[in-house]
N, C-alpha and C positions, 0 to 999 in steps of 0.2 A: 107194221104194228106201231101204233102210237105210244110214245113214252108218257107215262104219267108225270105230270108236273110235281116236282119235289116240294113238299111242304116245308116252310121255314121252321127250323128247330127252335123250340122255346125252352127257356130255362125257368123252371118252376121252383120258387123258394117258399118253403112253408115257415111261417112266422107264428110263434106262440105268443099271442097278444098278452097273455097273463104274465109271462116271464119278462117281457119288455117293460110292462107297466111297473112290475116289482123292481126291476133294475133301475129304472128312472127314479122311482120313489126312494130306493136305498141311496142312490147317488146324491139326490137332493137332501135327504135326511142327514147324510154324512157331512155335507157342506154346512148345514145348519148347526150340527153338533160342534164342528171345528170352530165356526165363528163364535158360537156361544161360549165355548170353553176359553177361546182366546180373549174374548171380551171380559169374561169373569176373572181370568188370571191377571190381566193388565189393570183391572179396576180394584183389585184387592189392595188393602193397606199394605205398606212394605213389610210390616211385622208379621203379616199373615201369609205372605207369599211363600211358595215352596222353595226349598234350598237345593234344588237339583243342580248338578254341575253345569249343564248347558244353559241354565236360566241366566247366569251372570256372564255369559261369554262376551256380550257386547260391552259389559262393564269392565272387562279385563283388557279391552283394546283401547289404545289411546286415540285422542283426536288426530294426532299426527299420522297414525296408521291409516285412518279413513281418508285423510286428506291426500296421503301418498297414493292410495288406491285410486281415488278419483282423479288424481293428477296424471295417471296413465292415459286418461282420455282427454283431460283438459288441463293444460299446463298452468292455467291460472291458479288451480288449487295447489299444485306442487310448489309454486312460488311462495305460498303462505306458510310452508313448513319450515321451522327453524333449521339451520344447517346441522346442528348437533343432534337433530331428531330425524333427519332424512335417512331413508332406507330401513329395512327390517329383515330379519332372518326367519324364514318359514320354519326352519328346524326348531328353533327356540320357541316360536309361537305354537307350533304343533304340539311340542312337549308340554307346554303350559296348559293348553286346552284339553289335552288328553289325560294328563296326570295331575294337574294343579301344581306342578313343580315349576317355579320361576327361578331361572338361573341367576337372576339379579337379587333374589331374596332368599337368604339362607334359612329363614324360618320355615319355608315351604317344604324343606327336606325332613324336618323333625316335628312340625306342628301337629301332625295327627298321631304321633307316636308317644310323645311325652305327656303324662298327665298334667293338666293345668296350663299347658303351653299355649292353648288357644286364647288365653286371656291377653296374650301379647300380639294377637293377630289384628293389629290396627293397620289401616290402609293410609298411605301417604297420598293426599290429594295434591298438595303444594308443599314442597320442601323449602324451608328457610335456609339461610347460610349455614353450611356444615352439617345439615340434618340428613340422616340416612336411617336404614333399618336397625342400625346398631345403637342409636342414641335417641330413639323416639320418646315422647312423653310417656310416663308410666306411673300409675297410681297403685299403691299397695295398702291393704287394710291394716289397721293398727293392731298390735298385740293387745289382748284383752286387758292386761294389767296396767297399761300405760296410763290411762286416765285416773285409775284408782291411786296410782303412786306418781302423780305428775310433779314435775320439777318446779322450783321457784322461778318466777319470771325475772328476766334480766332487766332491771329497772333502768340501767344506763342506756340500753338500746331503746327502751320504750320512751325515754325522755326525748329521743330524736323525732318522735311523732310530730311535734309542733315546730321542729326546726325548719326554717325557710318556708313555712306554710302560713301565709297571711290570714289573720282572723277575718278580714274583709277583703274583697277584691281590690287590687290596686286601682282599678277603674271599673266602672260598670260595664258588663259585657254589651257588645253591640246589639246582640239579639237575646231574647229571653223567652222562656215558656211561661213566665209569670208564676202563677200558683199551680199550674198544671204539672203533675208528676208523671213524666212520660217514660221514665226508665225505672225498672224494678231490679235491684241488686240483691241477690241472696246467696246462701252458701250451703249446699247440700252436705258436704263433708266439712262441717264447721270446726272440727277440732284439729284439722291439719294446721301445723305450725311450722316454725323455722328454728333451726338450732341456735342462731344468734339471739333469739327471743328468750331462750331457756338457759338459765344460769348453770354452768358446769356440765351441760348435756352435750355429748359428742356422738351418740349412737343415732344414725338417721332414722332408724325404725321407731325411735322414741320421740320424734319431733311432733308431739301432740300436746294439746293443752285445751282445757275447757273454756278458758277466757282469753288467753294471749295466743291468738291464732290467726287464721286467714281472714277472719272478719275485720281485722285491722286494715287489711288491704282493701276490703270493700269500703271501709270508711274513707280511706285516702282517695280511692277512685271516685266515690260519690262527691267528695269535696272538690275534686278536680273538675267534675262535670258541672258543679255549681259555678265554678270560675268561667265556664264556657256558656253559662246561661241556661243550662239544661236541667230542669227540675227532676229530682230522682228520690227514690226511697231506698234506704239501705236496711234490709231485714237481717237481723242477727239471731233469729230463732235457733235455739240449741237442738238441732235435729238429732244428734246422737243421744242426748238426754231423753228425748221423746222415744227413741228406739228402746232404750233400756227400760223406761217406764212401761212400755207396751209389750216387753219381752220379745222384741224383734231383733233380727240379725243385721249386721252392717251392710250386706248387699241390698237390703231393703230401704236404704237411705233415700233413694230417689222416690220411692213410693210415699215416704213420709214428707219429703220436701214438696212433693206434688200437691199435697193437701194445703200446704202453706201458700203456694203460688196460686192455686185455684181460688182460695179465699181472698187473696189480694186482688185478683182480676175481678172477682165479684163485687168488691168494694170500690174499685176505681176504674171507671170506663176510659180514663185518659191514658192508661198504661199501653205503651206501644212496644217497648223492648224489654225482654227478660234476659238478665245476665247472671249466670251462675259462676261464681269465682272459686277456683281451686288452687292447689299447690302441687307441683310435680314432685316426684320422688328422686329424680336424678341429682347428681352432684354439681358443684359450682362451675366446673369447666364447660359443662353443657348448657348451663342455665344463666350464664352471665355474659354480657357484651359491653364493650367500651365504645361509646360514640362521642366524638368530639371532646374527649377528655373526661366524660362522665360515664359512670358505670350504671348499667341497667339490668334488672332481672328480666330475662327473656320471656316472651308470652307465646303460648300455644293455643290454637283454636281447635276444638273438638266438636264434630257434628255427628249426631246419631242418624244411622241409616234406616232404622226401623219405624219411621213415622211419616205421615203424609206431607209434612212440611219440610222434608229433607232437602229438596231441590232449592227452595227459597232460602232456607237457612244456610245452605252451602254457598249460595250466591252472596249472601250477606257476609259470611266469614271470608270468602274469597276476596271480596271488595276491601274488607278490613285489612287483610294480609297485604294486598298489593299496595294500598295507600300507605300502610305502615312501612313497607319496604322502601317506598319513595321518600318518606319524610324521616324515617329512622332506620337506615339500612342495617340489617342484622338483628333487629329487635324481635322480629317474628320468628318463632321456631318453625312455623308452618301450619297448614290446615290438615287435619286428620279425621278420617271417617271411621266410626266404630259401629258394629252391629252384627258381628259374627256370633256363633254359638258361644255362650258364656258371657257375652257383653250385655249390658242393659239395652244399648242401641236406641233408646228413646230420649232419655235425659230431660224429660219434660218439654222437649222441643216441639212436641205435637200440639202444645197449648198455644203456640204463636208461630207465625212465619217470620218473626223477628226475634228469634231466640239464639243466644250465644252461650257457649261454655268456654271460659277463658282460664288458662292455667298460668298463674303469675309465679315465675321463678321456680326454684327447687329448695330443698331442705337447707341449703347453705346460704341463701341470699339474706342480706341484712336490710334494715329499715330504709337506709338511704337508697339502695338499689331498687327496692320495691316502690318507694315513693316516686323515684324518677320514672319507673315503668308506668305507674298509675297516671302520672301527669301526661306522659307521652300517649298512652292509650286513650285518655280523655280528649287530647288534642286531635288525634286521628278520628276518633268516633264523632266528634263534633262536626267535622267536615261531612261525614256520611249522614249524620242526623239532619243538619240544616239543608243539605241538598235534597233530602227526602221531603223535608217540610215545604220546600219550594214547589216540588212536584205535586204534593198533596194539596197545597194552597191553590195552585192553578186548577187542579181537578175540581175542587170545591167551587171555585169561582165560575167555571164553565158549567157546572151542574146547576148553579143558581140562575145563570143566564138562560139556560134551556128550560 
């Protein structure tokens, strides 16, 4: 009896074509949605971006951290990390990312619990000599009755305005912008003053005056820039007076100064730098430094995080800080970023990628200390300004040749 040959077994798989097509379509659609959402989030202006806790994870990690990670694979990166920044603790990092508590920053324990405490949530980008989270720059709004009952000006202190300040340059500057006014100096909180300017006043909360105020520092800084051949305009618009006239509140000061700055930009195409000058609220021990036998009011740099020019303005402030540390060690308090809930976070710095907010000294600094600081700041700024002019000049020449 012949055996029948065995037929090879066949595996039959039934495929539902409709379901496969749907699955592929959903997969592709999901990828498209992810890419569109990612692109939309990264292209949003900083002030419109969501404040999710994971959104700023990378911002919480230092450059040294990333360099250390890459150094695990390539020792070249590890060699670039400063000795005092090598190594990190995953426990502290995990706690920071999971709970927003930073063991090195005591504010993180209470910042979300105490009403109004978020106003002090400034981030230190670069710390000057002796600067930490306990003595950062701080501004406080004036009591409403201060300007109505302002103190008499200290004429003896004001007489020092012209001391040691030549009416004309000792010699003509090597370089000059000529008639071009390249720097615009203004004062959003124009009534901020200094106790030595006010006769008999000792309360730091009352260091305010409608005339004898931080605009005098703007004048000194402007004159010091003139000595460096840099044309400038010092605007002394009484912002607070305009607020009162319009029935606006003090926190709206930047909205009002914004109108002034935009008008200046519309009238002068030559304006390159916008510099808003303020006064800090801290006391003298934190706002004064002695360099080579001379006393200076220390200077802080504040950068707003909620505007599209943040990175470029931060770069400018960082360059200013480093050069100041090189030429006048200890003069810079540091570079600080603000833009948390409760902060303005813009400070008109979206109007230019060359915008600075400088805080000259604190409530206790006198005219001599402020004048020394103004001259030093102008000296350092001139190096930055003329270096940039060289680059711009070369770019213009190359553009003409092409």
